[in-house]
C-alpha positions as CSV (number, residue, x, y, z in Angstrom):
1,M,-6.1,-98.7,-29.2
2,K,-3.6,-97.2,-31.6
3,V,-1.0,-94.6,-30.7
4,K,0.4,-92.3,-33.3
5,F,3.5,-90.3,-32.9
6,K,5.7,-88.2,-35.1
7,L,9.5,-87.7,-35.1
8,I,10.5,-84.2,-36.1
9,N,13.9,-83.6,-37.7
10,I,14.9,-80.0,-38.6
11,L,18.1,-79.4,-40.5
12,L,20.6,-76.8,-39.3
13,F,20.3,-73.5,-41.1
14,L,23.3,-71.2,-41.1
15,L,23.0,-67.6,-42.1
16,S,25.8,-66.3,-44.4
17,F,27.2,-63.0,-43.3
18,S,28.0,-60.1,-45.6
19,A,31.7,-59.2,-45.8
20,E,30.8,-55.5,-46.3
21,A,29.9,-54.9,-42.6
22,A,31.5,-55.8,-39.3
23,N,29.7,-59.0,-38.1
24,I,30.4,-61.8,-35.8
25,G,28.2,-64.9,-35.7
26,L,27.1,-67.6,-33.4
27,S,25.3,-70.8,-34.1
28,G,23.5,-72.9,-31.5
29,V,22.1,-76.4,-32.0
30,F,19.8,-78.4,-29.8
31,R,19.7,-82.1,-30.9
32,N,19.1,-84.3,-27.9
33,N,18.8,-88.0,-27.9
34,P,16.2,-88.9,-25.3
35,T,17.3,-92.5,-25.1
36,I,20.7,-91.6,-23.6
37,G,19.8,-88.5,-21.5
38,F,18.8,-84.9,-21.7
39,K,20.6,-81.6,-21.7
40,N,18.3,-78.6,-21.9
41,S,20.7,-76.2,-23.5
42,F,22.3,-75.4,-26.9
43,E,25.7,-76.5,-28.2
44,Y,27.3,-73.3,-29.6
45,T,29.8,-72.8,-32.4
46,S,31.3,-69.5,-33.4
47,L,30.8,-68.7,-37.1
48,S,34.0,-66.5,-36.9
49,P,37.5,-68.0,-37.0
50,A,38.2,-70.1,-33.9
51,I,40.4,-68.5,-31.3
52,A,42.5,-70.0,-28.5
53,C,41.7,-69.3,-24.9
54,I,45.1,-67.8,-24.1
55,G,45.5,-65.2,-21.4
56,I,41.9,-65.6,-20.3
57,S,41.0,-67.2,-16.9
58,N,40.0,-70.8,-16.6
59,Y,36.6,-69.7,-15.3
60,L,35.8,-68.0,-18.6
61,C,37.4,-70.6,-20.8
62,N,35.6,-73.5,-19.1
63,N,32.3,-71.8,-18.8
64,K,29.9,-73.3,-21.4
65,T,27.9,-70.1,-21.5
66,T,31.0,-68.1,-22.6
67,Q,31.7,-67.8,-26.3
68,S,34.5,-66.1,-28.2
69,S,35.0,-64.5,-31.5
70,V,37.5,-62.5,-33.6
71,F,36.6,-58.8,-33.3
72,P,36.8,-57.7,-37.0
73,I,37.6,-54.0,-36.3
74,T,40.9,-52.2,-36.0
75,F,41.5,-48.9,-34.1
76,K,44.1,-46.4,-35.2
77,S,45.3,-43.0,-33.9
78,A,44.9,-40.0,-36.1
79,G,48.3,-38.8,-35.2
80,K,50.7,-38.5,-32.3
81,I,49.8,-39.8,-28.8
82,S,51.1,-37.6,-26.1
83,E,52.7,-39.1,-23.1
84,H,50.5,-40.1,-20.2
85,S,47.5,-40.4,-22.4
86,S,44.9,-43.0,-21.3
87,V,44.9,-46.0,-23.7
88,G,42.3,-48.7,-23.1
89,A,38.9,-50.0,-23.8
90,T,35.2,-50.0,-22.8
91,I,33.0,-52.9,-23.8
92,P,29.3,-53.5,-23.2
93,T,29.3,-55.6,-20.0
94,D,25.6,-55.1,-19.3
95,W,23.0,-57.7,-20.5
96,R,21.4,-56.8,-23.7
97,R,18.2,-58.5,-24.9
98,F,17.0,-59.2,-28.5
99,D,14.7,-61.5,-30.2
100,V,15.3,-64.5,-32.5
101,V,12.5,-65.4,-34.8
102,N,11.4,-68.8,-36.0
103,A,11.7,-68.7,-39.8
104,R,8.6,-70.8,-40.4
105,T,6.2,-69.7,-37.6
106,N,7.4,-66.2,-36.8
107,R,7.4,-67.2,-33.2
108,T,10.0,-65.2,-31.2
109,E,12.3,-66.1,-28.3
110,T,14.5,-63.8,-26.3
111,V,18.3,-64.1,-26.1
112,E,20.6,-62.1,-23.8
113,I,24.3,-61.2,-24.4
114,R,27.0,-59.4,-22.4
115,F,30.7,-59.0,-23.2
116,V,33.1,-60.0,-20.5
117,A,36.7,-59.9,-21.8
118,L,38.8,-58.4,-24.6
119,R,42.2,-59.5,-25.9
120,G,44.3,-57.6,-28.5
121,R,47.5,-55.9,-29.4
122,F,49.0,-52.5,-29.0
123,N,51.1,-51.7,-32.1
124,T,53.6,-49.0,-31.5
125,P,56.5,-47.4,-33.4
126,N,59.9,-49.1,-33.1
127,L,61.1,-48.0,-29.7
128,S,64.8,-48.7,-30.1
129,N,65.7,-45.1,-30.8
130,T,63.5,-43.5,-28.2
131,K,64.3,-42.5,-24.7
132,L,63.2,-45.9,-23.5
133,G,65.2,-47.7,-26.0
134,R,68.4,-45.8,-25.3
135,E,68.1,-46.4,-21.6
136,N,67.9,-50.2,-22.0
137,G,70.8,-51.0,-24.2
138,V,70.8,-54.4,-26.0
139,Y,67.4,-55.2,-24.5
140,A,66.0,-52.0,-25.8
141,A,63.1,-53.4,-27.8
142,Y,61.8,-55.7,-25.0
143,L,62.4,-53.5,-22.1
144,A,61.2,-50.4,-23.9
145,Q,57.9,-52.1,-24.3
146,F,58.0,-53.1,-20.6
147,H,58.5,-49.5,-19.5
148,L,56.1,-48.0,-22.0
149,W,52.9,-48.8,-20.2
150,L,52.0,-47.3,-16.9
151,R,49.1,-47.6,-14.5
152,D,47.1,-44.6,-13.5
153,D,49.6,-43.8,-10.7
154,L,52.4,-43.9,-13.3
155,S,54.0,-47.0,-11.8
156,S,55.4,-49.3,-14.4
157,S,56.1,-52.4,-12.4
158,S,52.4,-53.1,-11.8
159,I,51.4,-53.4,-15.5
160,L,52.1,-57.1,-15.3
161,D,49.2,-57.2,-12.9
162,D,45.9,-55.4,-13.5
163,P,45.2,-52.3,-15.6
164,S,43.5,-49.3,-14.1
165,G,39.7,-49.5,-14.1
166,P,37.2,-52.3,-13.5
167,C,39.4,-55.0,-15.0
168,I,41.8,-57.8,-14.2
169,G,44.5,-59.0,-16.6
170,D,47.9,-58.2,-17.9
171,I,50.1,-57.1,-20.8
172,S,52.8,-59.2,-22.4
173,F,55.6,-58.1,-24.6
174,D,57.3,-59.1,-27.9
175,Y,59.5,-57.5,-30.5
176,K,59.9,-58.4,-34.2
177,R,62.4,-56.5,-36.4
178,F,60.8,-53.1,-37.2
179,N,57.5,-53.8,-35.5
180,S,56.9,-53.4,-31.8
181,Y,53.8,-54.5,-30.0
182,S,52.4,-55.4,-26.6
183,N,49.6,-58.0,-26.2
184,F,46.9,-57.4,-23.6
185,S,44.2,-59.7,-22.1
186,W,41.6,-58.0,-19.9
187,E,38.6,-59.3,-18.2
188,F,35.9,-56.8,-17.2
189,E,34.3,-57.1,-13.8
190,N,31.7,-54.4,-14.6
191,Q,31.0,-51.5,-16.9
192,G,33.8,-48.9,-17.2
193,F,37.0,-47.9,-18.9
194,C,40.1,-50.1,-18.4
195,Y,43.3,-48.4,-19.4
196,V,47.0,-48.0,-19.2
197,K,49.1,-44.8,-19.9
198,N,52.0,-44.4,-22.3
199,S,55.2,-43.2,-20.6
200,I,56.5,-41.4,-23.7
201,D,55.1,-39.7,-26.8
202,L,54.2,-42.1,-29.6
203,D,54.1,-41.1,-33.2
204,F,51.2,-43.5,-33.7
205,L,49.3,-46.3,-32.0
206,N,47.1,-49.0,-33.5
207,I,45.0,-51.7,-31.7
208,N,44.3,-54.8,-33.7
209,N,44.2,-58.6,-33.5
210,L,41.2,-58.2,-31.2
211,D,39.2,-61.0,-29.8
212,V,36.1,-60.7,-27.7
213,F,34.6,-63.0,-25.1
214,Y,30.9,-62.9,-24.2
215,E,28.3,-64.7,-22.3
216,I,24.9,-65.8,-23.7
217,R,21.6,-66.5,-22.0
218,S,19.4,-68.5,-24.4
219,P,15.9,-69.8,-23.9
220,K,15.4,-73.4,-22.8
221,P,15.2,-75.4,-26.1
222,M,12.9,-78.0,-24.6
223,D,10.3,-75.2,-24.3
224,M,10.8,-74.1,-27.9
225,I,9.0,-75.1,-31.0
226,A,11.2,-77.0,-33.4
227,G,12.8,-75.0,-36.2
228,D,15.4,-72.4,-37.1
229,Y,15.6,-69.1,-35.3
230,S,17.7,-66.1,-36.2
231,G,18.2,-62.6,-34.9
232,S,20.8,-60.0,-34.4
233,I,21.9,-57.1,-32.2
234,T,24.0,-54.2,-33.3
235,Y,26.5,-52.3,-31.2
236,S,28.0,-48.8,-31.7
237,V,31.8,-48.6,-32.1
238,G,34.0,-45.5,-31.6
239,N,34.3,-42.7,-29.1
240,G,31.3,-42.7,-26.8
241,G,30.0,-46.0,-28.3
242,D,29.5,-49.4,-26.8
243,F,33.0,-50.4,-27.8
244,H,35.5,-47.6,-27.7
245,M,39.3,-47.3,-27.1
246,G,39.5,-43.8,-25.6
247,D,39.7,-40.4,-27.2
248,H,42.8,-41.0,-29.4
249,L,41.9,-44.1,-31.3
250,F,39.3,-44.4,-34.1
251,P,37.7,-47.6,-35.6
252,D,37.6,-48.6,-39.2
253,D,33.9,-49.5,-38.8
254,N,31.4,-47.7,-36.6
255,T,29.1,-50.7,-35.9
256,L,29.4,-54.3,-35.0
257,T,26.5,-56.7,-35.5
258,L,26.3,-60.0,-33.6
259,D,24.1,-62.6,-35.5
260,V,22.7,-65.5,-33.7
261,N,21.2,-68.6,-35.3
262,L,19.5,-71.3,-33.2
263,S,18.4,-74.7,-34.5
264,V,16.0,-76.7,-32.5
265,E,15.5,-80.4,-33.4
266,H,13.0,-82.2,-31.3
267,S,12.2,-85.9,-31.0
268,L,9.1,-87.6,-29.6
269,K,8.9,-91.3,-28.9
270,V,6.1,-93.5,-27.3
271,D,6.6,-97.1,-26.3
272,L,3.8,-99.5,-25.3
273,P,4.4,-102.9,-23.7
274,P,3.7,-106.0,-25.9
275,N,0.0,-106.1,-26.8
276,G,-0.4,-102.7,-25.1
277,N,-2.6,-101.5,-28.0
278,K,-5.3,-104.1,-27.1
279,I,-7.3,-102.9,-24.2
280,V,-9.8,-105.0,-22.2
281,L,-12.1,-103.2,-19.8
282,E,-13.2,-105.0,-16.7
283,P,-14.0,-104.5,-13.0
284,E,-11.2,-104.4,-10.4
285,G,-10.5,-108.1,-9.6
286,G,-12.3,-109.4,-12.7
287,W,-15.9,-110.3,-13.4
288,R,-16.3,-113.1,-10.8
289,Q,-18.3,-110.9,-8.3
290,W,-20.8,-110.1,-11.1
291,I,-21.0,-113.6,-12.5
292,D,-21.4,-115.4,-9.1
293,R,-23.3,-112.9,-7.0
294,G,-24.7,-110.4,-9.4
295,R,-22.8,-107.6,-7.7
296,V,-22.7,-104.5,-10.0
297,P,-19.1,-103.3,-10.1
298,S,-18.4,-99.7,-9.1
299,R,-15.9,-99.4,-12.0
300,I,-15.2,-100.9,-15.3
301,F,-11.9,-99.7,-16.5
302,R,-8.3,-100.3,-17.6
303,D,-5.1,-98.3,-16.9
304,Q,-2.5,-98.8,-19.6
305,N,1.1,-97.6,-18.9
306,F,3.4,-96.4,-21.6
307,Y,6.9,-95.0,-21.8
308,L,7.3,-91.5,-23.2
309,S,10.4,-89.5,-24.1
310,S,10.2,-86.0,-25.6
311,T,12.7,-83.1,-26.0
312,G,10.1,-80.4,-26.7
313,P,6.5,-79.2,-26.6
314,F,3.9,-81.7,-27.9
315,K,0.2,-82.1,-28.0
316,V,-2.2,-85.0,-27.3
317,G,-5.4,-85.6,-29.2
318,L,-8.2,-88.2,-29.6
319,E,-9.9,-89.8,-32.5
320,C,-12.9,-92.1,-32.1
321,Q,-14.3,-94.8,-34.4
322,F,-17.6,-94.2,-32.8
323,K,-18.2,-91.0,-30.9
324,S,-20.9,-89.4,-28.8
325,T,-22.2,-85.9,-28.9
326,S,-20.2,-85.2,-25.7
327,G,-16.9,-85.9,-27.5
328,A,-16.3,-89.2,-25.7
329,C,-15.7,-92.4,-27.7
330,Q,-18.3,-95.2,-27.8
331,L,-18.1,-98.9,-27.9
332,R,-20.8,-101.0,-29.7
333,D,-21.9,-104.6,-29.8
334,N,-23.1,-106.5,-32.8
335,I,-26.8,-105.8,-32.3
336,G,-26.4,-102.0,-31.9
337,N,-26.1,-101.5,-28.2
338,V,-23.8,-98.6,-27.3
339,T,-21.9,-97.4,-24.3
340,E,-19.5,-94.6,-23.7
341,V,-15.9,-94.8,-22.6
342,D,-14.0,-91.9,-21.1
343,T,-10.3,-91.5,-22.0
344,F,-7.7,-89.7,-19.8
345,I,-4.0,-89.3,-19.8
346,S,-1.6,-88.9,-16.9
347,L,2.1,-87.9,-17.2
348,P,5.0,-87.4,-14.8
349,D,5.1,-84.1,-13.0
350,Y,7.8,-82.6,-15.2
351,F,5.4,-82.5,-18.2
352,T,3.0,-79.6,-17.7
353,Y,-0.1,-78.2,-19.3
354,T,-1.2,-74.6,-18.5
355,G,1.4,-74.6,-15.7
356,A,0.2,-77.8,-13.9
357,P,1.1,-81.5,-14.2
358,L,-1.2,-83.7,-16.2
359,K,-3.2,-86.0,-13.9
360,R,-6.2,-87.7,-15.5
361,V,-6.7,-85.0,-18.1
362,H,-9.9,-85.8,-20.1
363,L,-9.3,-86.3,-23.8
364,K,-12.2,-85.7,-26.3
365,D,-12.6,-86.4,-30.0
366,S,-11.0,-84.0,-32.4
367,T,-9.7,-81.8,-29.5
368,Y,-6.0,-81.4,-28.5
369,V,-4.4,-80.8,-25.2
370,D,-1.9,-78.3,-26.5
371,P,0.9,-77.5,-25.7
372,I,2.3,-79.9,-23.2
373,L,5.7,-78.6,-22.1
374,T,8.6,-80.8,-21.4
375,G,10.7,-80.3,-18.3
376,N,14.4,-81.1,-17.8
377,E,13.8,-84.8,-17.4
378,G,11.8,-85.3,-20.6
379,R,11.1,-89.0,-20.2
380,G,9.2,-91.3,-17.9
381,M,6.1,-93.5,-17.5
382,G,2.7,-92.2,-18.4
383,T,-0.8,-93.8,-18.2
384,F,-3.8,-93.9,-20.5
385,H,-7.0,-94.3,-18.4
386,F,-10.1,-95.9,-19.9
387,D,-13.3,-95.8,-17.8
388,I,-16.9,-96.6,-18.5
389,P,-18.9,-93.8,-16.9
390,S,-20.5,-94.9,-13.6
391,A,-23.9,-93.9,-14.8
392,A,-23.6,-96.2,-17.8
393,I,-22.6,-99.4,-15.9
394,T,-26.0,-100.6,-14.8
395,S,-27.6,-100.1,-18.3
396,L,-24.6,-101.7,-19.9
397,L,-24.9,-104.9,-17.7
398,G,-28.6,-105.0,-18.1
399,S,-28.7,-104.7,-21.9
400,S,-27.9,-108.3,-22.8
401,S,-25.6,-111.1,-21.8
402,N,-22.8,-112.8,-23.6
403,T,-22.0,-109.9,-25.8
404,T,-18.9,-108.0,-26.6
405,Y,-18.5,-104.2,-27.0
406,S,-15.7,-103.0,-29.1
407,G,-14.3,-99.9,-30.9
408,Q,-11.2,-98.2,-31.9
409,I,-9.7,-95.3,-29.9
410,V,-6.8,-93.4,-31.5
411,I,-4.6,-91.4,-29.1
412,I,-2.3,-88.9,-31.0
413,L,0.9,-87.6,-29.5
414,D,2.4,-85.0,-31.9
415,S,5.3,-82.5,-31.6
416,V,4.1,-78.9,-31.7
417,L,5.2,-77.3,-35.0
């Protein structure tokens, strides 16, 4: 018996993004080594500049499903912002679904995205000569920023806590010569407008240095065909859009596209024990009962264990040196006598075919069991079963003595492409 297997290696493909539109990108790679363990998930890398997880909770920072990216859009006011205006943000916190497509096979998989946090900067005029600046003396710049932002109830002391709306977070302050700004970090608990209010009139207001944090639900790579998948989802930006900063601020781009590239690299490995490719069929307990007493055995068979590790879907097929019309392989002796041998495969329960574990699945010539899906374990002991059909045993033993039946059976395990 000979076992064939193929190792599939797919190179990572990264899509280049146009600089003419507002895009952020995410790349996910699945490249498991079955000899050291399995992890049925992607390793993600942002294709936008890396950002530090400052001002965001440890839960989001340490959550492997949370990704982050620079938000490449700036918001500016068209003119003066009157006091007690609502200044804030809405982001799409609901799960959005879109497809990624295998570049070679056109097979699609579904990805889900939702945004969970926003971080950025309120840029304001120099406040030193305003009412807030004059009231705070030598600390005018710093304390003016402190007293600039109010909650909905117009209390200023609580802005160091949470903003108004479905958010948690805070605002921090800084001052640099002729530029004044406040930094904010807000985590959204659900959909809605999170905001603060300005305590005085502002000649202008800009929001920039924005970063977004989002969660991703991706398909299980061990259920995916190897290859490169790409897809995108586009969000509206501006008043009434998916991302908007209230009625007074306008974006420099009206859409944001998130591009996702997934690379799936599978491996498949089969190990037989020494001489495991040489199969001898015999009754349970050997031939002594037949030789000494002429007792016809109920079975003539051999079970051959093997070790399998796989990180993705694969198929199993059979090729016979001599085959019958039923698709079973045949064995022959040197004078032309023929007998059939049935071939089966059994695998651990976490390998499934048509939703069920593979237990003594019958293999036939030139036919594949396809696809066999790999569970989270992905490795374990399987068994090839070889049986002479019970109806053929009597004729086999009565055909002649001192003869040997032989033939080649090729079992093929191949990754699904």
